[in-house]
LOKOL-526518 format. One line per field, with one value per atom (N, C-alpha, C, O): residue number from 1; atom name; z, y, x. Coordinates in nm, 3 decimals. Atoms other than C-alpha are relative to their C-alpha. Example, Ala and Ser with C-alpha at 12.3 -4.5 7.8 and 13.67 -1.06 7.14 Angstrom:
<pts>
i <- c(1  1  1  1  2  2  2  2)
at <- c(N  CA  C  O  N  CA  C  O)
c3 <- c(0.000  0.780  0.000  0.066  -0.006  0.714  0.073  0.090)
c2 <- c(-0.119  -0.450  0.120  0.118  -0.119  -0.106  0.109  0.220)
c1 <- c(0.089  1.230  0.090  0.194  -0.082  1.367  -0.077  -0.026)
</pts>
This chain:
<pts>
i <- c(1  1  1  1  2  2  2  2  3  3  3  3  4  4  4  4  5  5  5  5  6  6  6  6  7  7  7  7  8  8  8  8  9  9  9  9  10  10  10  10  11  11  11  11  12  12  12  12  13  13  13  13  14  14  14  14  15  15  15  15  16  16  16  16  17  17  17  17  18  18  18  18  19  19  19  19  20  20  20  20  21  21  21  21  22  22  22  22  23  23  23  23  24  24  24  24  25  25  25  25  26  26  26  26  27  27  27  27  28  28  28  28  29  29  29  29  30  30  30  30  31  31  31  31  32  32  32  32  33  33  33  33  34  34  34  34  35  35  35  35  36  36  36  36  37  37  37  37  38  38  38  38  39  39  39  39  40  40  40  40  41  41  41  41  42  42  42  42  43  43  43  43  44  44  44  44  45  45  45  45  46  46  46  46  47  47  47  47  48  48  48  48  49  49  49  49  50  50  50  50  51  51  51  51  52  52  52  52  53  53  53  53  54  54  54  54  55  55  55  55  56  56  56  56  57  57  57  57  58  58  58  58  59  59  59  59  60  60  60  60  61  61  61  61  62  62  62  62  63  63  63  63  64  64  64  64  65  65  65  65  66  66  66  66)
at <- c(N  CA  C  O  N  CA  C  O  N  CA  C  O  N  CA  C  O  N  CA  C  O  N  CA  C  O  N  CA  C  O  N  CA  C  O  N  CA  C  O  N  CA  C  O  N  CA  C  O  N  CA  C  O  N  CA  C  O  N  CA  C  O  N  CA  C  O  N  CA  C  O  N  CA  C  O  N  CA  C  O  N  CA  C  O  N  CA  C  O  N  CA  C  O  N  CA  C  O  N  CA  C  O  N  CA  C  O  N  CA  C  O  N  CA  C  O  N  CA  C  O  N  CA  C  O  N  CA  C  O  N  CA  C  O  N  CA  C  O  N  CA  C  O  N  CA  C  O  N  CA  C  O  N  CA  C  O  N  CA  C  O  N  CA  C  O  N  CA  C  O  N  CA  C  O  N  CA  C  O  N  CA  C  O  N  CA  C  O  N  CA  C  O  N  CA  C  O  N  CA  C  O  N  CA  C  O  N  CA  C  O  N  CA  C  O  N  CA  C  O  N  CA  C  O  N  CA  C  O  N  CA  C  O  N  CA  C  O  N  CA  C  O  N  CA  C  O  N  CA  C  O  N  CA  C  O  N  CA  C  O  N  CA  C  O  N  CA  C  O  N  CA  C  O  N  CA  C  O  N  CA  C  O  N  CA  C  O  N  CA  C  O  N  CA  C  O)
c3 <- c(-0.127  -2.171  0.057  0.175  -0.076  -2.049  0.073  0.175  -0.062  -1.961  0.089  0.203  -0.124  -1.767  0.109  0.230  -0.128  -1.550  0.078  0.196  -0.066  -1.440  0.035  0.142  -0.129  -1.336  0.052  0.113  -0.092  -1.162  0.099  0.210  -0.100  -0.956  0.064  0.184  -0.117  -0.920  0.090  0.159  -0.031  -0.795  0.161  0.267  -0.147  -0.510  0.110  0.226  -0.025  -0.482  0.190  0.263  -0.139  -0.147  0.108  0.207  -0.091  -0.001  0.050  0.165  -0.021  -0.104  0.107  0.194  -0.058  0.035  0.157  0.238  -0.137  0.348  0.045  0.122  -0.029  0.385  -0.009  0.070  -0.044  0.311  0.097  0.177  -0.139  0.569  0.126  0.219  -0.114  0.808  -0.055  0.040  0.001  0.700  -0.012  -0.063  0.009  0.713  -0.127  -0.171  0.145  0.360  -0.015  0.009  0.000  0.304  -0.154  -0.185  0.142  -0.071  -0.079  -0.078  0.042  -0.252  -0.177  -0.221  0.190  -0.647  -0.045  -0.029  0.062  -0.858  -0.164  -0.204  0.127  -1.219  -0.091  -0.049  0.067  -1.529  -0.038  -0.051  0.034  -1.608  0.159  0.151  -0.125  -1.260  0.097  0.120  -0.067  -1.023  0.063  -0.018  -0.112  -0.754  0.128  0.222  -0.052  -0.625  0.134  0.196  -0.127  -0.268  0.074  0.197  -0.085  -0.224  -0.006  0.071  -0.002  -0.292  0.141  0.245  -0.124  -0.037  0.143  0.244  -0.121  0.234  0.007  0.119  -0.033  0.191  0.005  0.121  -0.067  0.224  0.083  0.160  -0.123  0.461  0.120  0.237  -0.118  0.663  0.009  0.082  -0.046  0.607  -0.128  -0.118  0.106  0.292  -0.125  -0.150  0.198  -0.104  -0.027  0.011  0.129  -0.357  -0.131  -0.184  0.121  -0.677  -0.057  0.001  0.047  -0.934  -0.132  -0.160  0.178  -1.319  -0.061  -0.135  0.037  -1.370  0.003  0.083  0.018  -1.534  0.092  0.134  -0.147  -1.282  -0.196  -0.238  0.177  -1.690  -0.050  -0.050  0.044  -1.836  0.087  0.053  -0.151  -1.494  -0.040  -0.037  -0.050  -1.506  -0.127  -0.103  0.142  -1.916  0.003  -0.031  -0.041  -1.834  0.046  0.004  -0.082  -1.637  -0.021  0.072  0.078  -1.826  -0.053  -0.086  0.116  -2.008  -0.120  -0.097  0.087  -2.356  -0.036  -0.114)
c2 <- c(0.052  5.701  0.114  0.102  -0.066  5.998  0.103  0.167  -0.100  6.205  -0.104  -0.060  0.072  5.904  -0.025  -0.043  -0.040  5.920  0.112  0.085  -0.102  6.257  0.009  0.060  0.038  6.195  -0.082  -0.067  0.064  5.928  0.058  0.032  -0.107  6.156  0.101  0.127  -0.071  6.422  -0.087  -0.010  0.044  6.174  -0.055  -0.086  0.002  6.120  0.111  0.122  -0.182  6.485  0.042  0.141  -0.081  6.551  -0.060  -0.010  0.099  6.236  0.064  0.085  -0.043  6.381  0.084  0.075  -0.145  6.702  -0.012  0.050  -0.016  6.597  -0.064  0.002  0.058  6.397  0.098  0.084  -0.127  6.738  0.050  0.048  -0.046  6.897  -0.048  0.030  0.082  6.645  0.045  0.056  -0.040  6.743  0.165  0.249  -0.127  7.087  0.023  -0.003  -0.066  7.238  0.098  0.070  -0.134  7.588  -0.008  0.067  -0.027  7.511  -0.156  -0.226  0.149  7.175  0.057  0.168  0.008  7.177  -0.090  -0.204  0.127  7.016  0.040  0.155  -0.029  6.976  0.037  0.006  -0.024  7.118  -0.151  -0.272  0.125  6.940  -0.041  -0.163  0.054  6.863  0.089  0.153  -0.115  7.127  -0.081  -0.111  0.057  6.970  0.162  0.220  -0.136  7.275  -0.021  0.079  0.037  7.078  -0.027  -0.037  -0.011  7.046  0.117  0.139  -0.103  7.341  0.072  0.085  -0.089  7.533  -0.113  -0.049  0.079  7.217  0.056  0.062  -0.014  7.318  0.167  0.197  -0.155  7.709  0.030  0.110  -0.018  7.708  -0.047  -0.017  0.041  7.546  0.063  0.033  -0.124  7.867  -0.072  -0.025  0.045  7.666  0.071  0.118  -0.044  7.772  -0.145  -0.249  0.084  7.586  0.044  0.134  -0.060  7.589  -0.121  -0.230  0.142  7.349  0.076  0.195  -0.018  7.321  0.107  0.204  -0.069  7.458  -0.090  -0.177  0.092  7.330  0.098  0.212  -0.095  7.447  0.043  0.145  -0.042  7.439  0.139  0.236  -0.121  7.688  0.091  0.204  -0.126  7.889  0.056  0.174  -0.071  7.938  0.049  0.112  -0.035  8.015  0.104  0.200  -0.129  8.276  0.109  0.224  -0.109  8.459  -0.005  0.004  -0.036  8.479  0.103  0.128  -0.115  8.776  -0.061  -0.125  0.024  8.726  0.131  0.127)
c1 <- c(-0.061  4.236  0.056  0.025  -0.043  4.406  -0.119  -0.092  0.101  4.086  -0.059  -0.079  0.047  3.945  0.146  0.134  -0.180  4.308  -0.042  -0.063  0.050  4.198  -0.150  -0.183  0.130  3.853  -0.012  -0.118  -0.045  3.941  0.083  0.035  -0.065  4.187  -0.071  -0.066  0.052  3.949  -0.135  -0.201  0.084  3.695  0.080  0.026  -0.113  3.974  0.039  0.078  -0.122  4.099  -0.122  -0.117  0.053  3.885  0.069  0.123  -0.088  4.024  0.125  0.164  -0.122  4.346  0.035  0.122  0.006  4.284  0.006  0.075  -0.007  4.195  0.170  0.240  -0.124  4.518  0.120  0.213  -0.085  4.725  -0.007  0.086  0.015  4.581  0.080  0.102  -0.044  4.746  0.147  0.224  -0.123  5.041  0.094  0.020  -0.027  5.290  0.037  0.149  -0.055  5.268  -0.114  -0.232  0.077  5.123  -0.079  -0.172  0.120  4.976  0.011  0.112  0.030  4.844  0.010  -0.020  -0.022  4.896  -0.039  0.005  0.046  4.668  0.052  0.072  -0.074  4.807  -0.123  -0.234  0.059  4.637  -0.118  -0.097  0.057  4.318  -0.044  -0.056  -0.017  4.277  -0.091  0.011  0.101  3.994  -0.155  -0.243  0.097  3.731  -0.043  0.012  0.060  3.546  0.007  0.044  0.021  3.497  0.101  0.105  -0.161  3.881  0.053  0.146  -0.057  3.959  -0.070  -0.005  0.101  3.692  0.069  0.097  -0.066  3.847  0.152  0.201  -0.159  4.216  -0.038  -0.009  0.044  4.107  -0.059  -0.006  0.009  3.893  0.098  0.073  -0.097  4.197  0.109  0.203  -0.096  4.393  0.140  0.253  -0.108  4.619  -0.057  -0.168  0.025  4.659  -0.014  0.040  0.069  4.466  0.009  -0.057  -0.032  4.631  -0.064  -0.056  0.040  4.440  -0.029  -0.045  -0.001  4.411  0.115  0.095  -0.148  4.779  0.099  0.132  -0.118  5.058  0.116  0.098  -0.083  5.367  0.131  0.187  -0.071  5.562  -0.026  0.051  0.030  5.357  -0.011  0.024  0.035  5.271  0.192  0.226  -0.137  5.665  0.059  0.162  0.001  5.692  -0.055  0.014  0.063  5.439  0.081  0.075  -0.122  5.701  0.117  0.197  -0.132  5.978  -0.040  -0.155  0.018  6.032  0.098  0.200  -0.101  6.176  0.078  0.173)
</pts>
């Protein structure tokens, strides 16, 4: 079920990327398991940052020093 939801999200990601370009935000974040090359290219070609397939909690934990 979860993997099906991810594939559904990836199907609509180019449309979401186009809508993202209409707002004043510098970074587009797609959660871990979500990656779409066309959407990433579109975002980056328009001068914005695209981060995909990365969990913000995991990324934050990797920056902590022990």
